[in-house]
N, C-alpha and C positions, 0 to 999 in steps of 0.2 A: 504494500500500500504506500503510495507516494503522495507527497503533499502538494506538488504543483508540476505543470508541464507534462509533456508526453510520458516521460518516465520520472519526472519530478526532480527535485534538487536533493531530497534526502529520503531515506527509507525508514519508515517507522519500525521499531522493534516489534516483532510479532510475539505476543505473550502466549504461552501454551504449556500443556502438560503432555508428556509422551511416555508411552510404556511399550517396550518391545520384549517379546519372549523368544527364547531360543529353545524350542520344543524338547520333549514330547509332552505337551500339556495344552490346556486352553487358557487363554488370558482374557479377562474382562475387567472393566473399570466401572465402578458404581459411584454416582454422585449422591449428595445429601438428600435428594428427593427420591432415591431408589431407581433412577434411570440408569440404564446399562449401555455401554458401548464395548463391543468385543465379540468373542466367540463363546457361546453357551450351548452345550450339548450339540456341537457341530453346526449350529445356526448363527449367522452373523446378525448382531443386534447393534443398531446405531440410534439410541434414544436420547443421548446427551446432546443438547444443542451445540452446534459448531464442532461436531466430532465425527470421526469416521474410523473404520477398521480396515486395515490393509492386510488381507488374508495371506498374500504371498510373503510378506515380511513379518507377519504376526505382530503387527504394530497398531497401537491405538494412538490417535492424535486428537487432542482437544484444544481448540483455540480459545483464548480468553483466560482470565485469572479469577473467575468468580466461583470457584468450586473447591469443596473439600472432598477430594476423591479417595476412594478405597480401591485397592488393587487386589485381584483374586487370581490365583493360579490353581487349576484343577488338573491333577495328574491323569494322564491317559495311557501311561505305560510305567512299568517298574524300571525307572532309569533316573537320569539327572537332567536338570534344565538350567538355563541362565536367564536372568531378568535384568533389564536396564530400565530405570525410571529416571525421568528428568522433568524439571519444571523451571520456568523463568522466561527470559527473552535473550536475544542475541548478545546483549552486553552483560547479563547476569543470569547464569544458568546453574542450577544445583542438580547433582547426580546422586543416584543410589544404584549400586551394581551388586548383583548376587551371581555367583558362579558355581557351577557343578552342584546344585542343590538337589539332594535325593528326593524322589517322590515315588508314589505307587498309584496304581489305577484307583481312581475315586478319591484320592487324598486331596484336601483343600488347604491351601496356604493363603493367608490373608495378610497383606502388607498395608500399614497405615503410616504415612510419612508426615512428619512435622517439618515442612520445607523451610520455614523461617529459622529453625534452630539446627538444621542438619549439618551445616558446616561449622557450627559453634559447639554443639552438644554431642557428646560421644554416644548418646542413646536417643536418637530422634526417630528411629524406625521401629514401630511395634509390629511384631510378627506373631500370628497365631497359627497353629497347626491342628487340623481336624482330620485324624486318620481315616475315619469312616464317612466323612462328609455328612454327619448326622446332626450338625448344629451344636455339638458339644465340643468345646475346645479341649484338646488333649494336652497341648503345651502352649505357653506364651512366653515370649522373651523380647529383648530389645537389641537393636544393632546400631552401629554407626553407619557411615556412608558406603561401606563395603561388607559383604557377607560371603564367606566361602564355605565349602563343604564341611571342613573341620569344625568351624564355629557353629554351623547349623546342627551338625550331629551332636556336638557337645551339649548344645542347648536343649535338645529333645531327648537326650539320654538320661533316664532317671538316676539319681544318686543311689548307689547300692545301700541297702538297709544294713545297718550295723547293729549287732546285738549289744545291749548295754553291758558294761563291765559287771561281772557278778560281785556281790558284796563279799568282802573277806569273811571267812568263818569266824564266829565268836568263840574264842577259846576261854573256857572258864577254868580258873586255877583253884585248886583246893588249898586254901591257906591255913588249914588246921594242923 
């Protein structure tokens, strides 16, 4: 979008949010009104205003900055995926990248990003994992601007239960 002339004198920064998946999964974005853009059960949905889904690139593009978006990845194979999220404009863009994240068929991963603190705060991305996609969160954790397989696996692996230390035996002495 230019401000004057055939091609104008200056180019306005396009503000937007972008989400790209590196399969085997389905990606969709949901706004605060429940509208969805992305791939859901093999069907393309483009409900968020000024948004579209590029199936070839597994990419959601949303123009404008008027939304609090949630990002969902549903596993379609027992494998790993990558996810790149970004928000901002040409002069100020913020990224979140996840690499080699394990998933299984039907597993749902939900990413919620606080864009305003992502470059400042070490824990600005909230991630929930629902193994059965039954609406019950099995694990929840926070990430910084990058998440790798080791960090993800550590976050969803339960701590081993430890047995409490047994009380030492009480030894009664006969003092007579």
